[in-house]
mmCIF entry with sequence, helices, sheets and N, C-alpha, C, O atoms, coordinates in Angstrom:
data_MODEL
# 
_entry.id   MODEL 
# 
_entity.id                         1 
_entity.type                       polymer 
_entity.pdbx_number_of_molecules   1 
# 
_entity_poly.entity_id                      1 
_entity_poly.type                           'polypeptide(L)' 
_entity_poly.nstd_linkage                   no 
_entity_poly.nstd_monomer                   no 
_entity_poly.pdbx_seq_one_letter_code       
;(UNK)(UNK)(UNK)(UNK)(UNK)(UNK)(UNK)(UNK)(UNK)(UNK)(UNK)(UNK)(UNK)(UNK)(UNK)(UNK)
(UNK)(UNK)(UNK)(UNK)(UNK)(UNK)(UNK)(UNK)(UNK)(UNK)(UNK)(UNK)(UNK)(UNK)(UNK)(UNK)
(UNK)(UNK)(UNK)(UNK)(UNK)(UNK)(UNK)(UNK)(UNK)(UNK)(UNK)(UNK)(UNK)(UNK)(UNK)(UNK)
(UNK)(UNK)(UNK)(UNK)(UNK)
;
_entity_poly.pdbx_seq_one_letter_code_can   XXXXXXXXXXXXXXXXXXXXXXXXXXXXXXXXXXXXXXXXXXXXXXXXXXXXX 
_entity_poly.pdbx_strand_id                 A 
# 
loop_
_entity_poly_seq.entity_id 
_entity_poly_seq.num 
_entity_poly_seq.mon_id 
_entity_poly_seq.hetero 
1 1  UNK n 
1 2  UNK n 
1 3  UNK n 
1 4  UNK n 
1 5  UNK n 
1 6  UNK n 
1 7  UNK n 
1 8  UNK n 
1 9  UNK n 
1 10 UNK n 
1 11 UNK n 
1 12 UNK n 
1 13 UNK n 
1 14 UNK n 
1 15 UNK n 
1 16 UNK n 
1 17 UNK n 
1 18 UNK n 
1 19 UNK n 
1 20 UNK n 
1 21 UNK n 
1 22 UNK n 
1 23 UNK n 
1 24 UNK n 
1 25 UNK n 
1 26 UNK n 
1 27 UNK n 
1 28 UNK n 
1 29 UNK n 
1 30 UNK n 
1 31 UNK n 
1 32 UNK n 
1 33 UNK n 
1 34 UNK n 
1 35 UNK n 
1 36 UNK n 
1 37 UNK n 
1 38 UNK n 
1 39 UNK n 
1 40 UNK n 
1 41 UNK n 
1 42 UNK n 
1 43 UNK n 
1 44 UNK n 
1 45 UNK n 
1 46 UNK n 
1 47 UNK n 
1 48 UNK n 
1 49 UNK n 
1 50 UNK n 
1 51 UNK n 
1 52 UNK n 
1 53 UNK n 
# 
_struct_asym.id          A 
_struct_asym.entity_id   1 
# 
_struct_sheet.id               AA1 
_struct_sheet.type             ? 
_struct_sheet.number_strands   3 
_struct_sheet.details          ? 
# 
loop_
_struct_sheet_order.sheet_id 
_struct_sheet_order.range_id_1 
_struct_sheet_order.range_id_2 
_struct_sheet_order.offset 
_struct_sheet_order.sense 
AA1 1 2 ? anti-parallel 
AA1 2 3 ? anti-parallel 
# 
loop_
_struct_sheet_range.sheet_id 
_struct_sheet_range.id 
_struct_sheet_range.beg_label_comp_id 
_struct_sheet_range.beg_label_asym_id 
_struct_sheet_range.beg_label_seq_id 
_struct_sheet_range.pdbx_beg_PDB_ins_code 
_struct_sheet_range.end_label_comp_id 
_struct_sheet_range.end_label_asym_id 
_struct_sheet_range.end_label_seq_id 
_struct_sheet_range.pdbx_end_PDB_ins_code 
_struct_sheet_range.beg_auth_comp_id 
_struct_sheet_range.beg_auth_asym_id 
_struct_sheet_range.beg_auth_seq_id 
_struct_sheet_range.end_auth_comp_id 
_struct_sheet_range.end_auth_asym_id 
_struct_sheet_range.end_auth_seq_id 
AA1 1 UNK A 2  ? UNK A 15 ? UNK A 2  UNK A 15 
AA1 2 UNK A 18 ? UNK A 32 ? UNK A 18 UNK A 32 
AA1 3 UNK A 39 ? UNK A 51 ? UNK A 39 UNK A 51 
# 
loop_
_atom_site.group_PDB 
_atom_site.id 
_atom_site.type_symbol 
_atom_site.label_atom_id 
_atom_site.label_alt_id 
_atom_site.label_comp_id 
_atom_site.label_asym_id 
_atom_site.label_entity_id 
_atom_site.label_seq_id 
_atom_site.pdbx_PDB_ins_code 
_atom_site.Cartn_x 
_atom_site.Cartn_y 
_atom_site.Cartn_z 
_atom_site.occupancy 
_atom_site.B_iso_or_equiv 
_atom_site.pdbx_formal_charge 
_atom_site.auth_seq_id 
_atom_site.auth_comp_id 
_atom_site.auth_asym_id 
_atom_site.auth_atom_id 
_atom_site.pdbx_PDB_model_num 
ATOM 1   N N  . UNK A 1 1  ? 152.258 76.832 121.791 1.00 0.00 ? 1  UNK A N  1 
ATOM 2   C CA . UNK A 1 1  ? 153.010 75.698 121.258 1.00 0.00 ? 1  UNK A CA 1 
ATOM 3   C C  . UNK A 1 1  ? 152.482 75.373 119.883 1.00 0.00 ? 1  UNK A C  1 
ATOM 4   O O  . UNK A 1 1  ? 151.280 75.197 119.684 1.00 0.00 ? 1  UNK A O  1 
ATOM 5   N N  . UNK A 1 2  ? 153.426 75.294 118.909 1.00 0.00 ? 2  UNK A N  1 
ATOM 6   C CA . UNK A 1 2  ? 153.076 75.052 117.583 1.00 0.00 ? 2  UNK A CA 1 
ATOM 7   C C  . UNK A 1 2  ? 153.555 73.651 117.130 1.00 0.00 ? 2  UNK A C  1 
ATOM 8   O O  . UNK A 1 2  ? 154.701 73.280 117.384 1.00 0.00 ? 2  UNK A O  1 
ATOM 9   N N  . UNK A 1 3  ? 152.694 72.892 116.475 1.00 0.00 ? 3  UNK A N  1 
ATOM 10  C CA . UNK A 1 3  ? 152.974 71.550 115.977 1.00 0.00 ? 3  UNK A CA 1 
ATOM 11  C C  . UNK A 1 3  ? 152.730 71.496 114.509 1.00 0.00 ? 3  UNK A C  1 
ATOM 12  O O  . UNK A 1 3  ? 151.780 72.104 114.015 1.00 0.00 ? 3  UNK A O  1 
ATOM 13  N N  . UNK A 1 4  ? 153.550 70.792 113.801 1.00 0.00 ? 4  UNK A N  1 
ATOM 14  C CA . UNK A 1 4  ? 153.429 70.610 112.379 1.00 0.00 ? 4  UNK A CA 1 
ATOM 15  C C  . UNK A 1 4  ? 153.721 69.217 111.946 1.00 0.00 ? 4  UNK A C  1 
ATOM 16  O O  . UNK A 1 4  ? 154.634 68.584 112.477 1.00 0.00 ? 4  UNK A O  1 
ATOM 17  N N  . UNK A 1 5  ? 152.957 68.700 110.973 1.00 0.00 ? 5  UNK A N  1 
ATOM 18  C CA . UNK A 1 5  ? 153.237 67.316 110.495 1.00 0.00 ? 5  UNK A CA 1 
ATOM 19  C C  . UNK A 1 5  ? 152.938 67.261 109.001 1.00 0.00 ? 5  UNK A C  1 
ATOM 20  O O  . UNK A 1 5  ? 152.099 68.017 108.512 1.00 0.00 ? 5  UNK A O  1 
ATOM 21  N N  . UNK A 1 6  ? 153.627 66.356 108.256 1.00 0.00 ? 6  UNK A N  1 
ATOM 22  C CA . UNK A 1 6  ? 153.370 66.137 106.954 1.00 0.00 ? 6  UNK A CA 1 
ATOM 23  C C  . UNK A 1 6  ? 153.456 64.626 106.718 1.00 0.00 ? 6  UNK A C  1 
ATOM 24  O O  . UNK A 1 6  ? 154.410 63.988 107.163 1.00 0.00 ? 6  UNK A O  1 
ATOM 25  N N  . UNK A 1 7  ? 152.422 64.018 105.989 1.00 0.00 ? 7  UNK A N  1 
ATOM 26  C CA . UNK A 1 7  ? 152.355 62.623 105.813 1.00 0.00 ? 7  UNK A CA 1 
ATOM 27  C C  . UNK A 1 7  ? 152.076 62.340 104.343 1.00 0.00 ? 7  UNK A C  1 
ATOM 28  O O  . UNK A 1 7  ? 151.219 62.998 103.753 1.00 0.00 ? 7  UNK A O  1 
ATOM 29  N N  . UNK A 1 8  ? 152.785 61.363 103.719 1.00 0.00 ? 8  UNK A N  1 
ATOM 30  C CA . UNK A 1 8  ? 152.502 60.949 102.412 1.00 0.00 ? 8  UNK A CA 1 
ATOM 31  C C  . UNK A 1 8  ? 152.211 59.483 102.396 1.00 0.00 ? 8  UNK A C  1 
ATOM 32  O O  . UNK A 1 8  ? 153.042 58.700 102.856 1.00 0.00 ? 8  UNK A O  1 
ATOM 33  N N  . UNK A 1 9  ? 151.065 59.062 101.887 1.00 0.00 ? 9  UNK A N  1 
ATOM 34  C CA . UNK A 1 9  ? 150.568 57.658 101.851 1.00 0.00 ? 9  UNK A CA 1 
ATOM 35  C C  . UNK A 1 9  ? 150.408 57.319 100.417 1.00 0.00 ? 9  UNK A C  1 
ATOM 36  O O  . UNK A 1 9  ? 149.770 58.070 99.679  1.00 0.00 ? 9  UNK A O  1 
ATOM 37  N N  . UNK A 1 10 ? 151.004 56.128 99.944  1.00 0.00 ? 10 UNK A N  1 
ATOM 38  C CA . UNK A 1 10 ? 150.863 55.676 98.575  1.00 0.00 ? 10 UNK A CA 1 
ATOM 39  C C  . UNK A 1 10 ? 150.359 54.271 98.680  1.00 0.00 ? 10 UNK A C  1 
ATOM 40  O O  . UNK A 1 10 ? 150.562 53.581 99.680  1.00 0.00 ? 10 UNK A O  1 
ATOM 41  N N  . UNK A 1 11 ? 149.654 53.832 97.558  1.00 0.00 ? 11 UNK A N  1 
ATOM 42  C CA . UNK A 1 11 ? 149.118 52.525 97.671  1.00 0.00 ? 11 UNK A CA 1 
ATOM 43  C C  . UNK A 1 11 ? 148.475 52.227 96.276  1.00 0.00 ? 11 UNK A C  1 
ATOM 44  O O  . UNK A 1 11 ? 148.703 52.889 95.264  1.00 0.00 ? 11 UNK A O  1 
ATOM 45  N N  . UNK A 1 12 ? 147.640 51.141 96.353  1.00 0.00 ? 12 UNK A N  1 
ATOM 46  C CA . UNK A 1 12 ? 146.982 50.704 95.153  1.00 0.00 ? 12 UNK A CA 1 
ATOM 47  C C  . UNK A 1 12 ? 145.543 50.318 95.575  1.00 0.00 ? 12 UNK A C  1 
ATOM 48  O O  . UNK A 1 12 ? 145.333 49.606 96.557  1.00 0.00 ? 12 UNK A O  1 
ATOM 49  N N  . UNK A 1 13 ? 144.507 50.847 94.747  1.00 0.00 ? 13 UNK A N  1 
ATOM 50  C CA . UNK A 1 13 ? 143.162 50.561 95.116  1.00 0.00 ? 13 UNK A CA 1 
ATOM 51  C C  . UNK A 1 13 ? 142.654 49.578 93.927  1.00 0.00 ? 13 UNK A C  1 
ATOM 52  O O  . UNK A 1 13 ? 142.807 49.850 92.736  1.00 0.00 ? 13 UNK A O  1 
ATOM 53  N N  . UNK A 1 14 ? 142.054 48.444 94.391  1.00 0.00 ? 14 UNK A N  1 
ATOM 54  C CA . UNK A 1 14 ? 141.619 47.486 93.419  1.00 0.00 ? 14 UNK A CA 1 
ATOM 55  C C  . UNK A 1 14 ? 140.202 47.001 93.667  1.00 0.00 ? 14 UNK A C  1 
ATOM 56  O O  . UNK A 1 14 ? 139.855 46.718 94.814  1.00 0.00 ? 14 UNK A O  1 
ATOM 57  N N  . UNK A 1 15 ? 139.371 46.894 92.641  1.00 0.00 ? 15 UNK A N  1 
ATOM 58  C CA . UNK A 1 15 ? 138.103 46.363 92.600  1.00 0.00 ? 15 UNK A CA 1 
ATOM 59  C C  . UNK A 1 15 ? 137.943 45.459 91.463  1.00 0.00 ? 15 UNK A C  1 
ATOM 60  O O  . UNK A 1 15 ? 137.963 45.879 90.306  1.00 0.00 ? 15 UNK A O  1 
ATOM 61  N N  . UNK A 1 16 ? 137.764 44.072 91.802  1.00 0.00 ? 16 UNK A N  1 
ATOM 62  C CA . UNK A 1 16 ? 137.777 43.098 90.758  1.00 0.00 ? 16 UNK A CA 1 
ATOM 63  C C  . UNK A 1 16 ? 139.074 43.151 89.915  1.00 0.00 ? 16 UNK A C  1 
ATOM 64  O O  . UNK A 1 16 ? 140.186 42.917 90.388  1.00 0.00 ? 16 UNK A O  1 
ATOM 65  N N  . UNK A 1 17 ? 138.834 43.480 88.625  1.00 0.00 ? 17 UNK A N  1 
ATOM 66  C CA . UNK A 1 17 ? 139.999 43.550 87.684  1.00 0.00 ? 17 UNK A CA 1 
ATOM 67  C C  . UNK A 1 17 ? 140.583 45.002 87.507  1.00 0.00 ? 17 UNK A C  1 
ATOM 68  O O  . UNK A 1 17 ? 141.617 45.205 86.871  1.00 0.00 ? 17 UNK A O  1 
ATOM 69  N N  . UNK A 1 18 ? 139.917 45.907 88.058  1.00 0.00 ? 18 UNK A N  1 
ATOM 70  C CA . UNK A 1 18 ? 140.271 47.290 87.989  1.00 0.00 ? 18 UNK A CA 1 
ATOM 71  C C  . UNK A 1 18 ? 141.242 47.699 89.124  1.00 0.00 ? 18 UNK A C  1 
ATOM 72  O O  . UNK A 1 18 ? 140.881 47.532 90.289  1.00 0.00 ? 18 UNK A O  1 
ATOM 73  N N  . UNK A 1 19 ? 142.397 48.202 88.856  1.00 0.00 ? 19 UNK A N  1 
ATOM 74  C CA . UNK A 1 19 ? 143.292 48.695 89.913  1.00 0.00 ? 19 UNK A CA 1 
ATOM 75  C C  . UNK A 1 19 ? 144.002 49.841 89.442  1.00 0.00 ? 19 UNK A C  1 
ATOM 76  O O  . UNK A 1 19 ? 144.385 49.913 88.274  1.00 0.00 ? 19 UNK A O  1 
ATOM 77  N N  . UNK A 1 20 ? 144.218 50.819 90.359  1.00 0.00 ? 20 UNK A N  1 
ATOM 78  C CA . UNK A 1 20 ? 144.912 52.079 90.033  1.00 0.00 ? 20 UNK A CA 1 
ATOM 79  C C  . UNK A 1 20 ? 145.814 52.373 91.277  1.00 0.00 ? 20 UNK A C  1 
ATOM 80  O O  . UNK A 1 20 ? 145.460 52.096 92.423  1.00 0.00 ? 20 UNK A O  1 
ATOM 81  N N  . UNK A 1 21 ? 146.988 52.945 90.964  1.00 0.00 ? 21 UNK A N  1 
ATOM 82  C CA . UNK A 1 21 ? 147.852 53.476 92.040  1.00 0.00 ? 21 UNK A CA 1 
ATOM 83  C C  . UNK A 1 21 ? 147.436 54.834 92.388  1.00 0.00 ? 21 UNK A C  1 
ATOM 84  O O  . UNK A 1 21 ? 146.909 55.561 91.545  1.00 0.00 ? 21 UNK A O  1 
ATOM 85  N N  . UNK A 1 22 ? 147.673 55.252 93.734  1.00 0.00 ? 22 UNK A N  1 
ATOM 86  C CA . UNK A 1 22 ? 147.297 56.559 94.209  1.00 0.00 ? 22 UNK A CA 1 
ATOM 87  C C  . UNK A 1 22 ? 148.299 56.968 95.250  1.00 0.00 ? 22 UNK A C  1 
ATOM 88  O O  . UNK A 1 22 ? 149.081 56.174 95.773  1.00 0.00 ? 22 UNK A O  1 
ATOM 89  N N  . UNK A 1 23 ? 148.231 58.296 95.533  1.00 0.00 ? 23 UNK A N  1 
ATOM 90  C CA . UNK A 1 23 ? 149.034 58.868 96.622  1.00 0.00 ? 23 UNK A CA 1 
ATOM 91  C C  . UNK A 1 23 ? 148.283 59.963 97.258  1.00 0.00 ? 23 UNK A C  1 
ATOM 92  O O  . UNK A 1 23 ? 147.556 60.667 96.556  1.00 0.00 ? 23 UNK A O  1 
ATOM 93  N N  . UNK A 1 24 ? 148.392 60.169 98.517  1.00 0.00 ? 24 UNK A N  1 
ATOM 94  C CA . UNK A 1 24 ? 147.804 61.214 99.288  1.00 0.00 ? 24 UNK A CA 1 
ATOM 95  C C  . UNK A 1 24 ? 148.846 61.892 100.103 1.00 0.00 ? 24 UNK A C  1 
ATOM 96  O O  . UNK A 1 24 ? 149.677 61.226 100.720 1.00 0.00 ? 24 UNK A O  1 
ATOM 97  N N  . UNK A 1 25 ? 148.835 63.248 100.130 1.00 0.00 ? 25 UNK A N  1 
ATOM 98  C CA . UNK A 1 25 ? 149.711 63.986 100.961 1.00 0.00 ? 25 UNK A CA 1 
ATOM 99  C C  . UNK A 1 25 ? 148.891 64.912 101.888 1.00 0.00 ? 25 UNK A C  1 
ATOM 100 O O  . UNK A 1 25 ? 147.996 65.616 101.421 1.00 0.00 ? 25 UNK A O  1 
ATOM 101 N N  . UNK A 1 26 ? 149.193 64.911 103.179 1.00 0.00 ? 26 UNK A N  1 
ATOM 102 C CA . UNK A 1 26 ? 148.367 65.670 104.131 1.00 0.00 ? 26 UNK A CA 1 
ATOM 103 C C  . UNK A 1 26 ? 149.384 66.523 104.916 1.00 0.00 ? 26 UNK A C  1 
ATOM 104 O O  . UNK A 1 26 ? 150.389 66.012 105.408 1.00 0.00 ? 26 UNK A O  1 
ATOM 105 N N  . UNK A 1 27 ? 149.105 67.807 105.018 1.00 0.00 ? 27 UNK A N  1 
ATOM 106 C CA . UNK A 1 27 ? 149.899 68.704 105.837 1.00 0.00 ? 27 UNK A CA 1 
ATOM 107 C C  . UNK A 1 27 ? 149.007 69.261 106.899 1.00 0.00 ? 27 UNK A C  1 
ATOM 108 O O  . UNK A 1 27 ? 147.873 69.655 106.630 1.00 0.00 ? 27 UNK A O  1 
ATOM 109 N N  . UNK A 1 28 ? 149.528 69.298 108.143 1.00 0.00 ? 28 UNK A N  1 
ATOM 110 C CA . UNK A 1 28 ? 148.750 69.855 109.331 1.00 0.00 ? 28 UNK A CA 1 
ATOM 111 C C  . UNK A 1 28 ? 149.640 70.791 110.074 1.00 0.00 ? 28 UNK A C  1 
ATOM 112 O O  . UNK A 1 28 ? 150.838 70.555 110.236 1.00 0.00 ? 28 UNK A O  1 
ATOM 113 N N  . UNK A 1 29 ? 149.037 71.861 110.526 1.00 0.00 ? 29 UNK A N  1 
ATOM 114 C CA . UNK A 1 29 ? 149.614 72.882 111.424 1.00 0.00 ? 29 UNK A CA 1 
ATOM 115 C C  . UNK A 1 29 ? 148.620 73.188 112.559 1.00 0.00 ? 29 UNK A C  1 
ATOM 116 O O  . UNK A 1 29 ? 147.501 73.643 112.321 1.00 0.00 ? 29 UNK A O  1 
ATOM 117 N N  . UNK A 1 30 ? 149.057 72.929 113.783 1.00 0.00 ? 30 UNK A N  1 
ATOM 118 C CA . UNK A 1 30 ? 148.208 73.128 114.985 1.00 0.00 ? 30 UNK A CA 1 
ATOM 119 C C  . UNK A 1 30 ? 148.881 73.991 115.900 1.00 0.00 ? 30 UNK A C  1 
ATOM 120 O O  . UNK A 1 30 ? 150.099 73.894 116.049 1.00 0.00 ? 30 UNK A O  1 
ATOM 121 N N  . UNK A 1 31 ? 148.158 74.877 116.565 1.00 0.00 ? 31 UNK A N  1 
ATOM 122 C CA . UNK A 1 31 ? 148.636 75.790 117.643 1.00 0.00 ? 31 UNK A CA 1 
ATOM 123 C C  . UNK A 1 31 ? 147.791 75.406 118.903 1.00 0.00 ? 31 UNK A C  1 
ATOM 124 O O  . UNK A 1 31 ? 146.561 75.457 118.899 1.00 0.00 ? 31 UNK A O  1 
ATOM 125 N N  . UNK A 1 32 ? 148.526 75.025 119.962 1.00 0.00 ? 32 UNK A N  1 
ATOM 126 C CA . UNK A 1 32 ? 147.830 74.514 121.264 1.00 0.00 ? 32 UNK A CA 1 
ATOM 127 C C  . UNK A 1 32 ? 148.323 75.394 122.283 1.00 0.00 ? 32 UNK A C  1 
ATOM 128 O O  . UNK A 1 32 ? 149.463 75.856 122.261 1.00 0.00 ? 32 UNK A O  1 
ATOM 129 N N  . UNK A 1 33 ? 147.375 75.658 123.282 1.00 0.00 ? 33 UNK A N  1 
ATOM 130 C CA . UNK A 1 33 ? 147.688 76.396 124.471 1.00 0.00 ? 33 UNK A CA 1 
ATOM 131 C C  . UNK A 1 33 ? 148.448 75.390 125.479 1.00 0.00 ? 33 UNK A C  1 
ATOM 132 O O  . UNK A 1 33 ? 147.874 74.390 125.910 1.00 0.00 ? 33 UNK A O  1 
ATOM 133 N N  . UNK A 1 34 ? 149.695 75.695 125.806 1.00 0.00 ? 34 UNK A N  1 
ATOM 134 C CA . UNK A 1 34 ? 150.435 74.726 126.582 1.00 0.00 ? 34 UNK A CA 1 
ATOM 135 C C  . UNK A 1 34 ? 149.975 74.465 127.988 1.00 0.00 ? 34 UNK A C  1 
ATOM 136 O O  . UNK A 1 34 ? 150.318 73.440 128.577 1.00 0.00 ? 34 UNK A O  1 
ATOM 137 N N  . UNK A 1 35 ? 149.179 75.406 128.550 1.00 0.00 ? 35 UNK A N  1 
ATOM 138 C CA . UNK A 1 35 ? 148.719 75.257 129.930 1.00 0.00 ? 35 UNK A CA 1 
ATOM 139 C C  . UNK A 1 35 ? 147.450 74.409 130.016 1.00 0.00 ? 35 UNK A C  1 
ATOM 140 O O  . UNK A 1 35 ? 147.376 73.472 130.811 1.00 0.00 ? 35 UNK A O  1 
ATOM 141 N N  . UNK A 1 36 ? 146.414 74.755 129.162 1.00 0.00 ? 36 UNK A N  1 
ATOM 142 C CA . UNK A 1 36 ? 145.171 74.058 129.274 1.00 0.00 ? 36 UNK A CA 1 
ATOM 143 C C  . UNK A 1 36 ? 145.050 72.940 128.148 1.00 0.00 ? 36 UNK A C  1 
ATOM 144 O O  . UNK A 1 36 ? 144.085 72.176 128.153 1.00 0.00 ? 36 UNK A O  1 
ATOM 145 N N  . UNK A 1 37 ? 145.961 72.867 127.268 1.00 0.00 ? 37 UNK A N  1 
ATOM 146 C CA . UNK A 1 37 ? 146.028 71.916 126.169 1.00 0.00 ? 37 UNK A CA 1 
ATOM 147 C C  . UNK A 1 37 ? 144.791 72.093 125.235 1.00 0.00 ? 37 UNK A C  1 
ATOM 148 O O  . UNK A 1 37 ? 144.277 71.119 124.686 1.00 0.00 ? 37 UNK A O  1 
ATOM 149 N N  . UNK A 1 38 ? 144.335 73.350 125.075 1.00 0.00 ? 38 UNK A N  1 
ATOM 150 C CA . UNK A 1 38 ? 143.276 73.635 124.169 1.00 0.00 ? 38 UNK A CA 1 
ATOM 151 C C  . UNK A 1 38 ? 143.885 73.884 122.768 1.00 0.00 ? 38 UNK A C  1 
ATOM 152 O O  . UNK A 1 38 ? 144.975 74.437 122.619 1.00 0.00 ? 38 UNK A O  1 
ATOM 153 N N  . UNK A 1 39 ? 143.137 73.456 121.783 1.00 0.00 ? 39 UNK A N  1 
ATOM 154 C CA . UNK A 1 39 ? 143.513 73.791 120.379 1.00 0.00 ? 39 UNK A CA 1 
ATOM 155 C C  . UNK A 1 39 ? 143.059 75.172 120.022 1.00 0.00 ? 39 UNK A C  1 
ATOM 156 O O  . UNK A 1 39 ? 141.865 75.472 120.024 1.00 0.00 ? 39 UNK A O  1 
ATOM 157 N N  . UNK A 1 40 ? 144.034 76.028 119.709 1.00 0.00 ? 40 UNK A N  1 
ATOM 158 C CA . UNK A 1 40 ? 143.679 77.450 119.365 1.00 0.00 ? 40 UNK A CA 1 
ATOM 159 C C  . UNK A 1 40 ? 143.391 77.667 117.889 1.00 0.00 ? 40 UNK A C  1 
ATOM 160 O O  . UNK A 1 40 ? 142.452 78.358 117.494 1.00 0.00 ? 40 UNK A O  1 
ATOM 161 N N  . UNK A 1 41 ? 144.289 77.010 117.059 1.00 0.00 ? 41 UNK A N  1 
ATOM 162 C CA . UNK A 1 41 ? 144.193 77.045 115.667 1.00 0.00 ? 41 UNK A CA 1 
ATOM 163 C C  . UNK A 1 41 ? 144.584 75.828 115.005 1.00 0.00 ? 41 UNK A C  1 
ATOM 164 O O  . UNK A 1 41 ? 145.536 75.177 115.436 1.00 0.00 ? 41 UNK A O  1 
ATOM 165 N N  . UNK A 1 42 ? 143.873 75.434 113.907 1.00 0.00 ? 42 UNK A N  1 
ATOM 166 C CA . UNK A 1 42 ? 144.219 74.171 113.208 1.00 0.00 ? 42 UNK A CA 1 
ATOM 167 C C  . UNK A 1 42 ? 143.946 74.355 111.709 1.00 0.00 ? 42 UNK A C  1 
ATOM 168 O O  . UNK A 1 42 ? 142.869 74.768 111.277 1.00 0.00 ? 42 UNK A O  1 
ATOM 169 N N  . UNK A 1 43 ? 145.004 74.018 110.943 1.00 0.00 ? 43 UNK A N  1 
ATOM 170 C CA . UNK A 1 43 ? 144.947 74.153 109.504 1.00 0.00 ? 43 UNK A CA 1 
ATOM 171 C C  . UNK A 1 43 ? 145.364 72.732 108.890 1.00 0.00 ? 43 UNK A C  1 
ATOM 172 O O  . UNK A 1 43 ? 146.399 72.181 109.267 1.00 0.00 ? 43 UNK A O  1 
ATOM 173 N N  . UNK A 1 44 ? 144.562 72.190 107.980 1.00 0.00 ? 44 UNK A N  1 
ATOM 174 C CA . UNK A 1 44 ? 144.855 70.934 107.302 1.00 0.00 ? 44 UNK A CA 1 
ATOM 175 C C  . UNK A 1 44 ? 144.762 71.166 105.809 1.00 0.00 ? 44 UNK A C  1 
ATOM 176 O O  . UNK A 1 44 ? 143.906 71.913 105.336 1.00 0.00 ? 44 UNK A O  1 
ATOM 177 N N  . UNK A 1 45 ? 145.595 70.560 105.117 1.00 0.00 ? 45 UNK A N  1 
ATOM 178 C CA . UNK A 1 45 ? 145.600 70.560 103.575 1.00 0.00 ? 45 UNK A CA 1 
ATOM 179 C C  . UNK A 1 45 ? 145.927 69.197 103.095 1.00 0.00 ? 45 UNK A C  1 
ATOM 180 O O  . UNK A 1 45 ? 146.883 68.568 103.547 1.00 0.00 ? 45 UNK A O  1 
ATOM 181 N N  . UNK A 1 46 ? 145.086 68.713 102.124 1.00 0.00 ? 46 UNK A N  1 
ATOM 182 C CA . UNK A 1 46 ? 145.356 67.405 101.641 1.00 0.00 ? 46 UNK A CA 1 
ATOM 183 C C  . UNK A 1 46 ? 145.286 67.484 100.045 1.00 0.00 ? 46 UNK A C  1 
ATOM 184 O O  . UNK A 1 46 ? 144.568 68.286 99.447  1.00 0.00 ? 46 UNK A O  1 
ATOM 185 N N  . UNK A 1 47 ? 146.065 66.613 99.475  1.00 0.00 ? 47 UNK A N  1 
ATOM 186 C CA . UNK A 1 47 ? 146.052 66.502 97.985  1.00 0.00 ? 47 UNK A CA 1 
ATOM 187 C C  . UNK A 1 47 ? 146.024 65.001 97.627  1.00 0.00 ? 47 UNK A C  1 
ATOM 188 O O  . UNK A 1 47 ? 146.710 64.207 98.272  1.00 0.00 ? 47 UNK A O  1 
ATOM 189 N N  . UNK A 1 48 ? 145.260 64.614 96.634  1.00 0.00 ? 48 UNK A N  1 
ATOM 190 C CA . UNK A 1 48 ? 145.265 63.238 96.256  1.00 0.00 ? 48 UNK A CA 1 
ATOM 191 C C  . UNK A 1 48 ? 145.583 63.124 94.701  1.00 0.00 ? 48 UNK A C  1 
ATOM 192 O O  . UNK A 1 48 ? 145.052 63.902 93.909  1.00 0.00 ? 48 UNK A O  1 
ATOM 193 N N  . UNK A 1 49 ? 146.411 62.190 94.312  1.00 0.00 ? 49 UNK A N  1 
ATOM 194 C CA . UNK A 1 49 ? 146.701 61.940 92.937  1.00 0.00 ? 49 UNK A CA 1 
ATOM 195 C C  . UNK A 1 49 ? 146.309 60.516 92.617  1.00 0.00 ? 49 UNK A C  1 
ATOM 196 O O  . UNK A 1 49 ? 146.600 59.592 93.377  1.00 0.00 ? 49 UNK A O  1 
ATOM 197 N N  . UNK A 1 50 ? 145.645 60.344 91.482  1.00 0.00 ? 50 UNK A N  1 
ATOM 198 C CA . UNK A 1 50 ? 145.245 59.035 91.011  1.00 0.00 ? 50 UNK A CA 1 
ATOM 199 C C  . UNK A 1 50 ? 146.008 58.853 89.628  1.00 0.00 ? 50 UNK A C  1 
ATOM 200 O O  . UNK A 1 50 ? 145.831 59.641 88.699  1.00 0.00 ? 50 UNK A O  1 
ATOM 201 N N  . UNK A 1 51 ? 146.840 57.797 89.553  1.00 0.00 ? 51 UNK A N  1 
ATOM 202 C CA . UNK A 1 51 ? 147.681 57.487 88.401  1.00 0.00 ? 51 UNK A CA 1 
ATOM 203 C C  . UNK A 1 51 ? 146.831 56.596 87.454  1.00 0.00 ? 51 UNK A C  1 
ATOM 204 O O  . UNK A 1 51 ? 146.355 55.538 87.864  1.00 0.00 ? 51 UNK A O  1 
ATOM 205 N N  . UNK A 1 52 ? 146.653 57.019 86.226  1.00 0.00 ? 52 UNK A N  1 
ATOM 206 C CA . UNK A 1 52 ? 145.900 56.250 85.213  1.00 0.00 ? 52 UNK A CA 1 
ATOM 207 C C  . UNK A 1 52 ? 146.743 55.366 84.386  1.00 0.00 ? 52 UNK A C  1 
ATOM 208 O O  . UNK A 1 52 ? 146.183 54.635 83.569  1.00 0.00 ? 52 UNK A O  1 
ATOM 209 N N  . UNK A 1 53 ? 148.098 55.348 84.511  1.00 0.00 ? 53 UNK A N  1 
ATOM 210 C CA . UNK A 1 53 ? 148.889 54.519 83.730  1.00 0.00 ? 53 UNK A CA 1 
ATOM 211 C C  . UNK A 1 53 ? 149.315 53.254 84.473  1.00 0.00 ? 53 UNK A C  1 
ATOM 212 O O  . UNK A 1 53 ? 150.022 52.416 83.913  1.00 0.00 ? 53 UNK A O  1 
# 
């Protein structure tokens, strides 16, 4: 059984007077044994962008 998911999270990080917008994208691909529910293969990829404007 193959499972796939993609998530994008956007927000703003702030410390005192310094704040910046950011976004994170995470892609996951998982292969699971349907009988024993064991994870056979797992691949994750993430990217982060920090906006300076």
